[in-house]
Z-matrix of the N, CA and C atoms (Angstrom, degrees):
N
C 1 1.472
C 2 1.501 1 110.25
N 3 1.322 2 117.66 1 133.88
C 4 1.446 3 120.54 2 -178.31
C 5 1.519 4 109.78 3 -73.80
N 6 1.311 5 114.71 4 142.26
C 7 1.461 6 119.88 5 179.65
C 8 1.529 7 111.85 6 -70.57
N 9 1.319 8 117.74 7 -28.70
C 10 1.457 9 122.21 8 179.39
C 11 1.486 10 107.64 9 -128.71
N 12 1.319 11 117.39 10 127.52
C 13 1.446 12 121.95 11 178.72
C 14 1.509 13 110.20 12 -109.24
N 15 1.312 14 116.90 13 148.53
C 16 1.452 15 121.71 14 176.83
C 17 1.532 16 109.85 15 -86.61
N 18 1.261 17 117.60 16 147.09
C 19 1.488 18 122.81 17 178.65
C 20 1.508 19 108.24 18 -65.95
N 21 1.323 20 113.42 19 148.70
C 22 1.482 21 118.75 20 -177.40
C 23 1.518 22 110.63 21 -58.22
N 24 1.302 23 114.30 22 133.66
C 25 1.481 24 118.33 23 178.29
C 26 1.496 25 114.12 24 80.44
N 27 1.325 26 118.42 25 -1.24
C 28 1.482 27 118.68 26 -177.67
C 29 1.521 28 108.56 27 -117.87
N 30 1.291 29 116.62 28 127.68
C 31 1.474 30 121.41 29 -176.94
C 32 1.518 31 108.76 30 -74.60
N 33 1.366 32 115.14 31 145.44
C 34 1.447 33 119.63 32 175.43
C 35 1.518 34 108.53 33 -79.17
N 36 1.322 35 117.85 34 131.20
C 37 1.448 36 119.57 35 178.63
C 38 1.504 37 108.56 36 -95.07
N 39 1.338 38 114.59 37 124.21
C 40 1.477 39 120.11 38 173.97
C 41 1.509 40 109.36 39 -81.78
N 42 1.354 41 115.06 40 145.58
C 43 1.438 42 118.15 41 178.33
C 44 1.582 43 109.73 42 -57.17
N 45 1.302 44 114.75 43 134.16
C 46 1.477 45 118.37 44 178.54
C 47 1.503 46 109.29 45 -71.79
N 48 1.336 47 115.55 46 140.57
C 49 1.474 48 118.93 47 177.20
C 50 1.542 49 110.87 48 -64.58
N 51 1.300 50 120.11 49 149.99
C 52 1.472 51 121.05 50 179.34
C 53 1.523 52 109.40 51 -57.59
N 54 1.331 53 112.49 52 148.08
C 55 1.464 54 118.91 53 179.33
C 56 1.537 55 108.96 54 -78.72
N 57 1.336 56 118.22 55 126.66
C 58 1.468 57 119.23 56 -179.57
C 59 1.529 58 109.93 57 -72.39
N 60 1.344 59 112.98 58 155.92
C 61 1.449 60 119.79 59 177.52
C 62 1.543 61 107.44 60 -100.92
N 63 1.312 62 115.19 61 136.64
C 64 1.479 63 119.77 62 177.83
C 65 1.512 64 109.19 63 -62.61
N 66 1.345 65 119.53 64 124.28
C 67 1.467 66 121.09 65 -177.35
C 68 1.537 67 113.53 66 -57.09
N 69 1.328 68 116.14 67 -24.19
C 70 1.509 69 117.95 68 179.83
C 71 1.475 70 111.70 69 -69.02
N 72 1.337 71 120.48 70 -13.32
C 73 1.451 72 122.67 71 178.57
C 74 1.553 73 112.72 72 -83.76
N 75 1.310 74 117.35 73 -9.23
C 76 1.440 75 120.68 74 -177.55
C 77 1.544 76 110.47 75 -110.47
N 78 1.325 77 115.94 76 137.99
C 79 1.474 78 119.59 77 179.39
C 80 1.525 79 106.00 78 -128.92
N 81 1.334 80 116.36 79 124.24
C 82 1.459 81 123.09 80 175.50
C 83 1.499 82 109.07 81 -86.43
N 84 1.323 83 116.99 82 131.93
C 85 1.467 84 122.07 83 -175.16
C 86 1.535 85 111.76 84 -60.85
N 87 1.331 86 113.81 85 141.55
C 88 1.438 87 119.43 86 -177.52
C 89 1.515 88 112.71 87 -69.81
N 90 1.316 89 116.65 88 -26.78
C 91 1.471 90 121.56 89 -178.07
C 92 1.542 91 110.68 90 -102.63
N 93 1.334 92 115.71 91 119.57
C 94 1.430 93 121.87 92 178.23
C 95 1.516 94 108.00 93 -117.83
N 96 1.326 95 116.25 94 131.28
C 97 1.503 96 121.88 95 179.55
C 98 1.489 97 109.10 96 -103.66
N 99 1.373 98 114.67 97 127.21
C 100 1.449 99 120.46 98 175.09
C 101 1.546 100 108.30 99 -104.49
N 102 1.329 101 115.32 100 128.23
C 103 1.481 102 119.59 101 -178.71
C 104 1.533 103 109.03 102 -135.12
N 105 1.315 104 116.56 103 153.28
C 106 1.457 105 123.14 104 168.82
C 107 1.512 106 105.74 105 -120.90
N 108 1.347 107 115.42 106 116.01
C 109 1.466 108 119.50 107 -176.09
C 110 1.539 109 106.74 108 -158.52
N 111 1.322 110 113.83 109 -175.66
C 112 1.480 111 119.67 110 176.42
C 113 1.517 112 110.50 111 -75.55
N 114 1.294 113 115.60 112 130.14
C 115 1.459 114 121.92 113 175.50
C 116 1.524 115 109.52 114 -118.91
N 117 1.313 116 118.82 115 154.36
C 118 1.459 117 121.21 116 -175.58
C 119 1.504 118 109.78 117 77.62
N 120 1.325 119 114.25 118 -175.20
C 121 1.462 120 119.88 119 -174.50
C 122 1.525 121 109.86 120 -143.78
N 123 1.344 122 116.68 121 153.93
C 124 1.463 123 123.32 122 174.34
C 125 1.517 124 111.96 123 54.02
N 126 1.321 125 117.83 124 -124.84
C 127 1.465 126 120.84 125 -176.87
C 128 1.527 127 113.23 126 -69.62
N 129 1.304 128 115.24 127 -15.93
C 130 1.480 129 120.62 128 -179.83
C 131 1.517 130 112.82 129 -96.84
N 132 1.294 131 117.52 130 2.63
C 133 1.482 132 119.82 131 -179.63
C 134 1.529 133 111.46 132 -69.75
N 135 1.296 134 114.73 133 137.49
C 136 1.468 135 120.30 134 178.32
C 137 1.529 136 107.84 135 -154.71
N 138 1.319 137 117.15 136 163.81
C 139 1.441 138 121.49 137 -178.71
C 140 1.527 139 109.38 138 -100.78
N 141 1.297 140 116.61 139 125.36
C 142 1.472 141 119.96 140 -176.33
C 143 1.555 142 109.42 141 -152.89
N 144 1.291 143 113.52 142 162.75
C 145 1.483 144 120.55 143 175.15
C 146 1.547 145 109.29 144 -90.89
N 147 1.336 146 114.06 145 138.59
C 148 1.458 147 117.69 146 179.91
C 149 1.509 148 108.85 147 -144.58
N 150 1.340 149 116.01 148 165.89
C 151 1.445 150 122.74 149 178.46
C 152 1.516 151 110.70 150 -121.26
N 153 1.300 152 117.67 151 132.17
C 154 1.458 153 123.35 152 173.69
C 155 1.516 154 109.70 153 -102.09
N 156 1.331 155 114.73 154 125.36
C 157 1.506 156 118.78 155 -176.15
C 158 1.545 157 109.15 156 -146.55
N 159 1.299 158 115.44 157 138.68
C 160 1.453 159 120.33 158 177.99
C 161 1.512 160 113.21 159 -90.77
N 162 1.309 161 117.97 160 147.77
C 163 1.452 162 122.98 161 170.61
C 164 1.532 163 107.75 162 -127.79
N 165 1.342 164 117.18 163 126.83
C 166 1.467 165 121.27 164 175.84
C 167 1.518 166 109.11 165 -101.56
N 168 1.325 167 114.70 166 136.06
C 169 1.447 168 123.21 167 171.07
C 170 1.521 169 109.73 168 -95.28
N 171 1.276 170 117.42 169 104.82
C 172 1.465 171 121.66 170 -175.00
C 173 1.550 172 111.70 171 -87.86
N 174 1.339 173 115.78 172 -2.47
C 175 1.473 174 119.77 173 -177.86
C 176 1.529 175 111.25 174 -81.18
N 177 1.307 176 114.48 175 177.94
C 178 1.491 177 123.42 176 -178.06
C 179 1.518 178 110.25 177 -99.16
N 180 1.305 179 118.95 178 7.03
C 181 1.464 180 123.11 179 178.93
C 182 1.526 181 108.80 180 -135.26
N 183 1.363 182 116.80 181 153.55
C 184 1.480 183 119.79 182 178.90
C 185 1.511 184 111.61 183 -63.69
N 186 1.309 185 117.01 184 160.68
C 187 1.460 186 122.17 185 178.61
C 188 1.504 187 108.73 186 -143.46
N 189 1.342 188 116.29 187 141.26
C 190 1.442 189 121.42 188 171.77
C 191 1.531 190 107.50 189 -102.42
N 192 1.333 191 116.22 190 116.64
C 193 1.454 192 121.54 191 -167.67
C 194 1.530 193 109.70 192 -117.82
N 195 1.331 194 117.00 193 136.74
C 196 1.449 195 122.85 194 174.00
C 197 1.476 196 108.06 195 -114.20
N 198 1.369 197 115.56 196 126.55
C 199 1.472 198 121.82 197 -174.72
C 200 1.516 199 106.71 198 -119.89
N 201 1.334 200 116.17 199 143.68
C 202 1.455 201 121.14 200 175.68
C 203 1.559 202 107.96 201 -142.80
N 204 1.316 203 116.46 202 -169.73
C 205 1.453 204 119.50 203 177.83
C 206 1.521 205 112.68 204 164.59
N 207 1.290 206 114.37 205 -175.79
C 208 1.490 207 121.65 206 179.54
C 209 1.549 208 108.45 207 -134.77
N 210 1.311 209 115.08 208 150.41
C 211 1.454 210 123.14 209 173.57
C 212 1.567 211 108.06 210 -92.02
N 213 1.312 212 115.63 211 141.77
C 214 1.477 213 119.67 212 -177.43
C 215 1.528 214 107.45 213 -132.97
N 216 1.341 215 113.06 214 152.93
C 217 1.466 216 120.34 215 178.41
C 218 1.521 217 110.76 216 -90.30
N 219 1.334 218 116.45 217 -172.45
C 220 1.471 219 120.84 218 -174.91
C 221 1.534 220 111.16 219 -68.41
N 222 1.339 221 119.80 220 -18.85
C 223 1.418 222 122.43 221 176.17
C 224 1.520 223 115.81 222 -94.08
N 225 1.331 224 114.25 223 3.98
C 226 1.456 225 120.86 224 -179.22
C 227 1.535 226 116.47 225 84.11
N 228 1.341 227 115.11 226 8.44
C 229 1.464 228 118.79 227 -179.53
C 230 1.527 229 109.09 228 -85.97
N 231 1.342 230 114.94 229 143.22
C 232 1.460 231 121.19 230 178.44
C 233 1.542 232 109.98 231 -69.06
N 234 1.345 233 116.12 232 130.00
C 235 1.476 234 120.01 233 177.71
C 236 1.497 235 110.48 234 -120.05
N 237 1.304 236 120.42 235 -0.38
C 238 1.440 237 122.56 236 178.04
C 239 1.545 238 111.50 237 180.00
N 240 1.309 239 114.40 238 150.19
C 241 1.458 240 121.45 239 177.02
C 242 1.500 241 109.85 240 -103.01
N 243 1.310 242 117.59 241 139.23
C 244 1.433 243 122.01 242 -177.38
C 245 1.523 244 110.30 243 -96.28
N 246 1.300 245 116.11 244 136.26
C 247 1.468 246 121.18 245 179.16
C 248 1.513 247 109.14 246 -70.03
N 249 1.321 248 118.15 247 131.34
C 250 1.445 249 125.26 248 -177.83
C 251 1.536 250 109.79 249 -65.46
N 252 1.306 251 116.94 250 146.72
C 253 1.474 252 124.00 251 175.01
C 254 1.522 253 109.89 252 -130.35
N 255 1.323 254 115.01 253 142.60
C 256 1.462 255 119.64 254 178.27
C 257 1.534 256 108.32 255 -118.11
N 258 1.351 257 115.15 256 131.54
C 259 1.460 258 121.57 257 177.28
C 260 1.505 259 110.61 258 -135.74
N 261 1.306 260 114.55 259 150.85
C 262 1.479 261 123.67 260 174.63
C 263 1.507 262 106.86 261 -87.06
N 264 1.312 263 118.79 262 128.39
C 265 1.463 264 123.71 263 -179.31
C 266 1.548 265 108.70 264 -120.67
N 267 1.292 266 118.36 265 122.15
C 268 1.486 267 119.98 266 179.99
C 269 1.499 268 111.43 267 -69.79
N 270 1.315 269 116.81 268 164.45
C 271 1.443 270 122.87 269 175.89
C 272 1.536 271 108.10 270 -55.60
N 273 1.317 272 116.53 271 135.05
C 274 1.460 273 122.89 272 178.36
C 275 1.521 274 112.29 273 57.33
N 276 1.350 275 115.86 274 24.44
C 277 1.458 276 118.46 275 -176.28
C 278 1.557 277 112.28 276 -112.24
N 279 1.300 278 113.28 277 -179.82
C 280 1.478 279 120.99 278 -177.21
C 281 1.537 280 108.51 279 -133.02
N 282 1.332 281 115.97 280 147.91
C 283 1.461 282 121.21 281 171.67
C 284 1.551 283 107.97 282 -136.58
N 285 1.306 284 116.07 283 143.24
C 286 1.478 285 123.22 284 177.39
C 287 1.513 286 107.85 285 -100.35
N 288 1.333 287 114.94 286 117.40
C 289 1.444 288 121.24 287 178.15
C 290 1.513 289 111.50 288 -91.62
N 291 1.342 290 116.91 289 145.13
C 292 1.468 291 121.68 290 171.88
C 293 1.528 292 106.94 291 -120.34
N 294 1.314 293 114.98 292 108.09
C 295 1.444 294 121.79 293 -175.12
C 296 1.527 295 107.10 294 -102.53
N 297 1.364 296 115.33 295 112.40
C 298 1.450 297 121.37 296 -172.62
C 299 1.535 298 110.10 297 -97.73
N 300 1.310 299 117.23 298 144.73
C 301 1.468 300 123.23 299 174.63
C 302 1.531 301 108.08 300 -49.59
N 303 1.334 302 117.06 301 130.68
C 304 1.482 303 119.19 302 -172.28
C 305 1.498 304 112.90 303 -72.84
N 306 1.336 305 119.42 304 -11.09
C 307 1.453 306 121.79 305 171.36
C 308 1.509 307 114.38 306 -101.61
N 309 1.356 308 114.54 307 9.00
C 310 1.466 309 122.56 308 -179.70
C 311 1.541 310 109.90 309 51.12
N 312 1.342 311 115.17 310 48.00
C 313 1.448 312 120.82 311 -178.09
C 314 1.492 313 112.46 312 -121.60
N 315 1.311 314 119.49 313 152.71
C 316 1.469 315 122.94 314 171.38
C 317 1.521 316 108.65 315 -70.90
N 318 1.332 317 117.05 316 140.43
C 319 1.447 318 121.38 317 178.10
C 320 1.523 319 107.28 318 -126.11
N 321 1.363 320 118.87 319 82.06
C 322 1.449 321 119.93 320 -172.93
C 323 1.543 322 113.71 321 -66.10
N 324 1.374 323 118.58 322 -18.23
C 325 1.434 324 120.52 323 -179.91
C 326 1.518 325 113.70 324 -85.37
N 327 1.314 326 115.60 325 -6.92
C 328 1.483 327 119.00 326 -177.85
C 329 1.508 328 112.06 327 -72.43
N 330 1.319 329 115.94 328 123.71
C 331 1.462 330 120.87 329 177.81
C 332 1.537 331 113.55 330 -123.81
N 333 1.339 332 115.50 331 -7.09
C 334 1.501 333 119.25 332 179.28
C 335 1.515 334 107.66 333 -153.35
N 336 1.363 335 112.83 334 170.92
C 337 1.447 336 120.74 335 -178.55
C 338 1.520 337 108.04 336 -135.39
N 339 1.318 338 114.63 337 139.51
C 340 1.457 339 119.72 338 167.13
C 341 1.532 340 108.23 339 -106.99
N 342 1.331 341 115.92 340 113.14
C 343 1.456 342 122.36 341 -174.08
C 344 1.528 343 109.17 342 -103.69
N 345 1.320 344 115.35 343 144.60
C 346 1.469 345 118.94 344 176.78
C 347 1.531 346 109.54 345 -144.74
N 348 1.344 347 115.83 346 149.01
C 349 1.449 348 121.70 347 175.78
C 350 1.511 349 107.76 348 -83.22
N 351 1.334 350 116.42 349 117.73
C 352 1.491 351 121.66 350 179.86
C 353 1.521 352 112.69 351 -82.91
N 354 1.315 353 115.83 352 -23.85
C 355 1.437 354 121.18 353 -177.53
C 356 1.503 355 111.96 354 -176.82
N 357 1.333 356 116.50 355 148.09
C 358 1.465 357 121.22 356 178.28
C 359 1.531 358 107.61 357 -152.41
N 360 1.342 359 116.99 358 120.85
C 361 1.444 360 120.99 359 -177.30
C 362 1.533 361 108.11 360 -138.23
N 363 1.344 362 116.07 361 164.53
C 364 1.439 363 121.51 362 175.53
C 365 1.550 364 107.76 363 -81.06
N 366 1.330 365 117.87 364 129.96
C 367 1.452 366 119.86 365 177.16
C 368 1.507 367 110.53 366 -67.51
N 369 1.315 368 115.01 367 145.19
C 370 1.506 369 119.09 368 -178.75
C 371 1.546 370 111.49 369 -76.60
N 372 1.352 371 114.72 370 -25.75
C 373 1.465 372 118.08 371 -175.48
C 374 1.503 373 109.20 372 -136.46
N 375 1.312 374 115.78 373 158.85
C 376 1.492 375 119.67 374 171.25
C 377 1.509 376 111.05 375 -70.22
N 378 1.295 377 117.68 376 156.71
C 379 1.461 378 122.60 377 176.02
C 380 1.545 379 108.36 378 -67.15
N 381 1.359 380 114.03 379 133.51
C 382 1.471 381 116.61 380 -178.19
C 383 1.499 382 112.34 381 -85.87
N 384 1.349 383 119.69 382 -21.04
C 385 1.427 384 122.78 383 174.56
C 386 1.533 385 108.36 384 -110.59
N 387 1.331 386 115.01 385 128.72
C 388 1.489 387 120.53 386 -172.75
C 389 1.518 388 109.28 387 -130.99
N 390 1.348 389 112.26 388 161.94
C 391 1.472 390 119.77 389 170.95
C 392 1.504 391 108.73 390 -104.98
N 393 1.323 392 115.20 391 126.07
C 394 1.478 393 122.28 392 -179.28
C 395 1.506 394 108.69 393 -126.22
N 396 1.353 395 115.59 394 162.29
C 397 1.428 396 124.26 395 177.22
C 398 1.557 397 110.80 396 55.63
N 399 1.286 398 116.65 397 43.72
C 400 1.476 399 120.05 398 -178.71
C 401 1.503 400 113.03 399 -72.24
N 402 1.309 401 117.64 400 138.51
C 403 1.460 402 122.60 401 177.13
C 404 1.523 403 109.15 402 -139.42
N 405 1.339 404 118.17 403 143.43
C 406 1.421 405 123.75 404 176.70
C 407 1.508 406 108.28 405 -135.53
N 408 1.331 407 117.54 406 132.46
C 409 1.465 408 121.62 407 179.63
C 410 1.521 409 110.56 408 -143.94
N 411 1.308 410 116.57 409 159.27
C 412 1.454 411 124.25 410 179.16
C 413 1.495 412 109.37 411 -81.48
N 414 1.353 413 114.93 412 134.19
C 415 1.484 414 120.53 413 172.77
C 416 1.494 415 107.90 414 -131.40
N 417 1.341 416 116.93 415 93.56
C 418 1.463 417 121.05 416 -174.52
C 419 1.520 418 112.10 417 64.69
N 420 1.365 419 116.20 418 -121.54
C 421 1.445 420 119.83 419 -176.34
C 422 1.502 421 113.25 420 -93.99
N 423 1.325 422 117.43 421 19.86
C 424 1.470 423 120.14 422 -176.78
C 425 1.548 424 108.33 423 -149.78
N 426 1.315 425 115.13 424 171.94
C 427 1.454 426 119.58 425 175.73
C 428 1.507 427 110.84 426 -114.72
N 429 1.318 428 115.36 427 156.59
C 430 1.482 429 122.24 428 177.59
C 431 1.523 430 108.32 429 -122.37
N 432 1.347 431 114.57 430 134.09
C 433 1.504 432 119.48 431 179.69
C 434 1.529 433 107.14 432 -117.73
N 435 1.331 434 116.09 433 133.71
C 436 1.466 435 124.25 434 177.08
C 437 1.471 436 110.75 435 -129.38
N 438 1.335 437 116.89 436 162.07
C 439 1.455 438 121.25 437 174.29
C 440 1.514 439 110.33 438 -178.89
N 441 1.353 440 117.12 439 178.95
C 442 1.433 441 123.30 440 175.69
C 443 1.471 442 108.50 441 -109.94
N 444 1.358 443 115.71 442 129.42
C 445 1.497 444 121.06 443 174.55
C 446 1.525 445 106.17 444 -90.21
N 447 1.329 446 117.33 445 117.42
C 448 1.464 447 121.99 446 -176.26
C 449 1.507 448 111.27 447 -118.10
N 450 1.343 449 114.07 448 128.27
C 451 1.448 450 122.32 449 176.34
C 452 1.512 451 108.35 450 -97.46
N 453 1.351 452 116.13 451 113.73
C 454 1.496 453 120.96 452 -177.93
C 455 1.532 454 110.34 453 -89.13
N 456 1.307 455 117.11 454 -5.77
C 457 1.488 456 118.10 455 177.93
C 458 1.540 457 110.62 456 -81.42
N 459 1.328 458 114.02 457 165.35
C 460 1.465 459 117.34 458 179.50
C 461 1.529 460 111.98 459 -96.11
N 462 1.306 461 118.10 460 15.49
C 463 1.455 462 124.85 461 -177.45
C 464 1.525 463 108.13 462 -132.79
N 465 1.310 464 118.45 463 154.29
C 466 1.506 465 121.34 464 178.88
C 467 1.514 466 110.05 465 -62.83
N 468 1.292 467 115.05 466 149.89
C 469 1.512 468 122.15 467 176.66
C 470 1.521 469 109.92 468 -139.36
N 471 1.283 470 113.80 469 157.14
C 472 1.487 471 121.64 470 168.12
C 473 1.530 472 106.56 471 -114.44
N 474 1.298 473 116.02 472 125.55
C 475 1.474 474 121.12 473 -177.67
C 476 1.526 475 109.36 474 -125.72
N 477 1.364 476 114.51 475 137.10
C 478 1.470 477 119.39 476 171.21
C 479 1.522 478 106.44 477 -86.92
N 480 1.295 479 117.27 478 117.28
C 481 1.455 480 124.39 479 177.95
C 482 1.509 481 110.10 480 -102.12
N 483 1.313 482 117.29 481 129.17
C 484 1.478 483 121.76 482 -175.90
C 485 1.519 484 109.64 483 -125.67
N 486 1.351 485 112.69 484 164.45
C 487 1.463 486 119.37 485 172.57
C 488 1.530 487 108.89 486 -134.33
N 489 1.312 488 114.76 487 142.03
C 490 1.449 489 119.83 488 175.00
C 491 1.527 490 110.32 489 -111.94
N 492 1.310 491 118.64 490 125.23
C 493 1.447 492 122.43 491 -179.80
C 494 1.537 493 108.77 492 -118.03
N 495 1.349 494 112.95 493 139.55
C 496 1.472 495 119.48 494 -175.06
C 497 1.541 496 110.46 495 -128.79
N 498 1.349 497 114.59 496 155.39
C 499 1.454 498 120.09 497 177.89
C 500 1.536 499 110.69 498 -92.02
N 501 1.319 500 115.53 499 -179.12
C 502 1.445 501 121.44 500 -176.47
C 503 1.535 502 111.28 501 -62.47
N 504 1.310 503 118.14 502 -27.04
C 505 1.482 504 120.17 503 -179.97
C 506 1.512 505 112.55 504 -88.66
N 507 1.346 506 117.42 505 5.41
C 508 1.465 507 121.86 506 177.53
C 509 1.494 508 114.63 507 86.73
N 510 1.352 509 118.60 508 -2.44
C 511 1.484 510 119.31 509 -179.49
C 512 1.520 511 109.36 510 -76.61
N 513 1.342 512 117.31 511 139.60
C 514 1.446 513 121.67 512 174.36
C 515 1.517 514 113.17 513 -67.77
N 516 1.349 515 117.21 514 133.14
C 517 1.456 516 123.04 515 -174.63
C 518 1.490 517 111.51 516 -102.77
N 519 1.338 518 117.74 517 -52.71
C 520 1.444 519 121.35 518 -177.31
C 521 1.525 520 109.12 519 -146.72
N 522 1.358 521 115.16 520 160.76
C 523 1.464 522 119.51 521 174.96
C 524 1.546 523 108.19 522 -141.56
N 525 1.337 524 117.01 523 75.76
C 526 1.475 525 119.68 524 178.89
C 527 1.537 526 108.95 525 -70.08
N 528 1.369 527 114.74 526 164.28
C 529 1.450 528 120.94 527 179.03
C 530 1.537 529 111.31 528 -146.94
N 531 1.332 530 113.63 529 164.38
C 532 1.442 531 120.33 530 171.04
C 533 1.496 532 109.10 531 -149.85
N 534 1.311 533 118.41 532 147.95
C 535 1.489 534 123.77 533 178.08
C 536 1.501 535 109.36 534 -93.95
N 537 1.362 536 115.37 535 125.07
C 538 1.480 537 119.99 536 -177.48
C 539 1.497 538 110.19 537 -113.24
N 540 1.338 539 119.00 538 112.54
C 541 1.476 540 120.12 539 162.20
C 542 1.517 541 109.09 540 -76.94
N 543 1.310 542 118.36 541 132.42
C 544 1.468 543 120.80 542 -174.29
C 545 1.491 544 110.38 543 -148.08
N 546 1.333 545 117.02 544 128.26
C 547 1.452 546 121.85 545 -176.08
C 548 1.526 547 113.17 546 -69.19
N 549 1.356 548 114.14 547 163.58
C 550 1.470 549 118.51 548 179.03
C 551 1.527 550 110.70 549 -60.59
N 552 1.342 551 115.04 550 130.34
C 553 1.431 552 121.13 551 178.66
C 554 1.531 553 115.83 552 72.40
N 555 1.348 554 115.47 553 5.22
C 556 1.466 555 119.34 554 -176.18
C 557 1.525 556 111.49 555 -94.63
N 558 1.354 557 114.25 556 170.41
C 559 1.457 558 120.00 557 175.45
C 560 1.538 559 109.15 558 -140.89
N 561 1.358 560 115.79 559 152.64
C 562 1.436 561 120.78 560 -179.70
C 563 1.501 562 109.66 561 -142.04
N 564 1.332 563 118.78 562 142.74
C 565 1.468 564 120.76 563 179.08
C 566 1.570 565 110.25 564 -76.28
N 567 1.294 566 114.42 565 152.84
C 568 1.459 567 119.30 566 175.14
C 569 1.539 568 107.93 567 -141.93
N 570 1.372 569 113.64 568 152.86
C 571 1.454 570 120.37 569 -176.30
C 572 1.523 571 107.72 570 -147.99
N 573 1.334 572 114.86 571 133.21
C 574 1.475 573 121.10 572 176.48
C 575 1.558 574 107.89 573 -129.34
N 576 1.295 575 115.74 574 142.17
C 577 1.464 576 121.86 575 179.82
C 578 1.539 577 108.18 576 -113.15
N 579 1.331 578 116.31 577 124.54
C 580 1.459 579 121.00 578 -177.48
C 581 1.514 580 111.30 579 -76.58
N 582 1.344 581 117.14 580 167.59
C 583 1.459 582 120.15 581 -179.86
C 584 1.497 583 110.72 582 -79.83
N 585 1.314 584 120.27 583 165.27
C 586 1.464 585 122.03 584 172.00
C 587 1.538 586 111.61 585 -52.00
N 588 1.332 587 114.13 586 137.83
C 589 1.482 588 118.33 587 -177.67
C 590 1.540 589 113.37 588 90.12
N 591 1.297 590 118.78 589 -8.86
C 592 1.471 591 118.73 590 177.54
C 593 1.510 592 109.54 591 -73.41
N 594 1.327 593 114.87 592 138.00
C 595 1.474 594 121.04 593 179.76
C 596 1.567 595 113.00 594 -120.26
N 597 1.309 596 116.88 595 -10.32
C 598 1.470 597 120.06 596 176.99
C 599 1.544 598 108.24 597 -150.93
N 600 1.318 599 114.92 598 160.00
C 601 1.440 600 118.62 599 -177.92
C 602 1.530 601 109.77 600 -165.87
N 603 1.289 602 116.95 601 160.72
C 604 1.465 603 121.75 602 176.47
C 605 1.545 604 109.51 603 -157.27
N 606 1.309 605 117.59 604 160.50
C 607 1.441 606 125.05 605 -179.44
C 608 1.512 607 109.61 606 -116.54
N 609 1.350 608 116.66 607 139.21
C 610 1.457 609 119.85 608 178.96
C 611 1.517 610 109.13 609 -149.19
N 612 1.310 611 117.03 610 171.17
C 613 1.477 612 122.74 611 -177.08
C 614 1.489 613 109.76 612 -107.84
N 615 1.368 614 114.61 613 136.08
C 616 1.436 615 122.37 614 176.68
C 617 1.528 616 110.52 615 -99.53
N 618 1.289 617 117.45 616 -122.81
C 619 1.453 618 121.66 617 -179.05
C 620 1.564 619 112.28 618 -65.44
N 621 1.302 620 115.60 619 143.22
C 622 1.452 621 121.77 620 178.90
C 623 1.516 622 108.10 621 -128.59
N 624 1.317 623 117.89 622 133.68
C 625 1.471 624 121.05 623 175.06
C 626 1.534 625 106.38 624 -131.51
N 627 1.352 626 112.79 625 122.39
C 628 1.484 627 118.52 626 -178.30
C 629 1.519 628 108.84 627 -123.65
């Protein structure tokens, strides 16, 4: 027996599949940074190789993009698979992806990355947690990014807040993060400090759980 029945004479509407994004609206950054460092935090911290890469949404509407890829050595042979990551990208916006080795292992032979878009669709809803009042300024040999994390929902949420820092050549340098518990309708300040040599930075929201 079906748990939900349709009224007599009325057809049941199936949820419409997400609207795909035209691949021509997405641009993968020309500069990819490969690093081996600590990923995760506290009990989940481990040392692994990862790739930092930017994706620009050149369209006039937001997109939810899933990026993946493989690490390759100097001969072009695959030495590791990168765990896919999904991020919401606003219209005419950018997001910095951090693609971590799927075995959470260091890959000392990795010298390049082959990146591919695994999926791109239109989000059904706006993001409920947003960054507002963003400011970036130079502090000696690095930049500092600040902003307000605002929860527009009427219920508490946990949001992963991230920052992307870039050097003078446009290459991504780091992507630190923090987990923010935030009450319904509330806002909290956030601040990230870039590494030496950073010349630009921005703050954005990753995963949200409400």
